N, C-alpha and C positions, 0 to 999 in steps of 0.2 A: 504494500500500500504506500509506504514511504517513497519507494522508487517511482511509482506512478505519479504521485504528487510532485516530486522533484522534476520528473520529465516534463510534466505539463507546465510547471513554472519556468523551466528553461526554454521551452517552445514558445510560451507567451512573451518572454523577455526578448527572444530572438525576433519574433514577428514585429514587436513594438519597435525594436531598433531599426529594422529594415524599412518600416513604413514612414519613418521620419526622414525629411529631406535634409539630412545633415551629412557633412563630410569633414574629415580631419585633415589639417595641414600642419604638420609638426605637432606642437602642443595645443594649437588653437582649433576650436570647433566653430565652423561657420554654418549658419542655417540660412535657408531661403524660404520665403513665403510668397506664393502667387496670389495676388488680390483680384477680386472680381471687379471689373469696370462696368458700370451701369449705363454710361453714355459715351458717345464718341469723343475722344480726347482731341480738342483743337488748340488747347493752351496749357502750358506747363509753367508753374511758378515754384521755385525752390528757394529755401531760406536756411541759413545756418551752415552746419558742417556736413554737407551732402555731396556725394559723388554720383552724378547721374550719367548713365549711358543711354542714349536714345537711338533707336533704329527704326527703319521702315518695315512695315509688315501688313498683311491683309486684314488683320484683326488687332484691336488695341489690347494690350496686356501690360500689367505692372508686376514686376518681380522684385521683392525687397530682400536684401541679404542682411547678414548680421542678426542679432537678436532684436528684432523689430519691436515687439511689444514691451520688452523689459527696458528698452532704451528711451522710452517716452517719445518716440518719433511720431510724427503725424503724416499720414498719407490720406488725402481726402479728394474724392471725385465729386465735384459740384457743378452740374449742368455743363459738362464739357471742359471744365477747368480742373486740372490735376494739381493739387498743392502738396508739396513735400517739404517737411521741415524737421530738423534734428539739431540740437545744440549740445550733444554729447561730445566728449573729447575724441572718441573714435568715429571716423567718417561713416555715415550711413550710406551704403551702396545700393543703388536702385537701377534696374534696367527696365526702361519703358519702350514698348513697341507701339508705334502709332501709324495710322493710315493717312491721316489728314492734319498734320500739325501746321498751325498758322502763327502761333506766338510762343516765345520762350523767354522767360525772365529769371535771372539768377541774382541772388543777394548774398551779402556777408562773405563767407569763405567757400561758397558752393563751387563745384567744378562740373562742367558739362562736356561730355565727349560723344561724338557721333560714332556709332558702330556701323561701319560701311557708309554709303552715301545717303544723305538725308534729303529726300526729294520733296518738293513743295511747289505750289503755284506761286504763293506769296507768303514769305516768311519774315516775321518781325522778331529780332533778337535784341534783348535789352540786358546789359550787365551792370551791376551796381557794386559799390564797396570794393572788396577784394576778390570778387567772383572771377572765374576764368572759364574760357570755352575753347575747345579744339573741335572744330566742325568741318566736315566735308559736305558742302551744300551743292545740290543740283536744283535750281529754281528759276522760274521766269523772273520773279522780282524778289528782292530782299532789302530789308531795312535793318542796319546794324547800328546800335547805339551803345557806346562804352562810357560809363560814368565813373568818377572817382579814380581808384587805382585798378580798375578792371583790366583784364588781359584777354585777348582773343587771337587765336591762330586759325585763319580761315583758308580752306582749299576748296576746289571745285569750280563750277561754272554757273554764272548768273547773267541773265540778259539785261536786267535793269537793277541798279543797286544804289542805295542811299547809305552813306557812311557818316556817322557823327561820333566824335570822341573827345573826351576831356584831355587836356594836355598832360595830365598825370597818368593817363591810361596807356596801354601798350597794344597796338594793333598790327598784326603781321598778315599781309595780303600778298606776299611774294608768289604764292602758288594758287592765287584766287583770280580766276579769269572773269572780268566784267566787260560785257559788250558795250553797255552805256551807263556811265556813272551819272546819276541824276542829281546827286548832292554829296559833297564831301566838305565837312565843316568841323573845325576844332572849336570847342566852346568851353567856357568857364561859367559856372553858375554862382552868382554871388547875391546876397541880400542887399537891397538898397537901404540907405541909412534911415529914411523916415517912414518906411512902410514894410509890410510883410511880403511884398511882391518880389518875385525873382526876376533878375535881368540876365540876359545872355550877352556875354562880352565876346 
C-alpha cells in the first residue's frame, strides 16, 4: 500500500512539473505566461523596467516571461491599447505578436526591439525619458519622435517619414531607407516663464 501511494505521489509531482511552462538556465528559473487578448492590438504603451519584443503575426498574442504575477507587473488590454508596466529591478520581458500595430510608446527605462520586420501602413513611435528602441520597420508612413534622453536605432524601408528628436536624444538612421522625408526637426521643450504653456524652441 505504501508503495502504491508513493508511486502515485511521484507520478503526480512529475505531471505537475511537466505541465508548467518553466525552464532552467543555470540556477535561474524562468517562467512564461501566455495572456488572452480580447481585442485587436493597435497601440502598445510601456512604462518602467520592461523589455518588449514585438513581431508581426496573423493573430495578436502576448507572452510574458519572468514571474509575472509575483513581480506586481501590469499587462492590460483596453479597447485595442496594450499597456505594460513593471518597476521591479529585474526587467520584465514581454513578447507581443501583432497584426495591425499603429502606435508604440515607451517611457522610463523601457526597451523595445522588433523580432524580424515590423510591417505597418502607418506607424507612430514615441520614446520618452531613457527609453530605447531597435526597430526594423517596413511601412508606407512612419512618425518617429524621441524625447529627453531616448535612443533609437532604426533599419528598414519607409516611403514617407517624419522625424522629430530632442537634442539630448540619440537617433541612428544609417540603415533606414526613407523615400520622402516629410519633416525632420530637432526640438527642445521648455516652460515659458509666466505660464504653464510649453514652447518648442
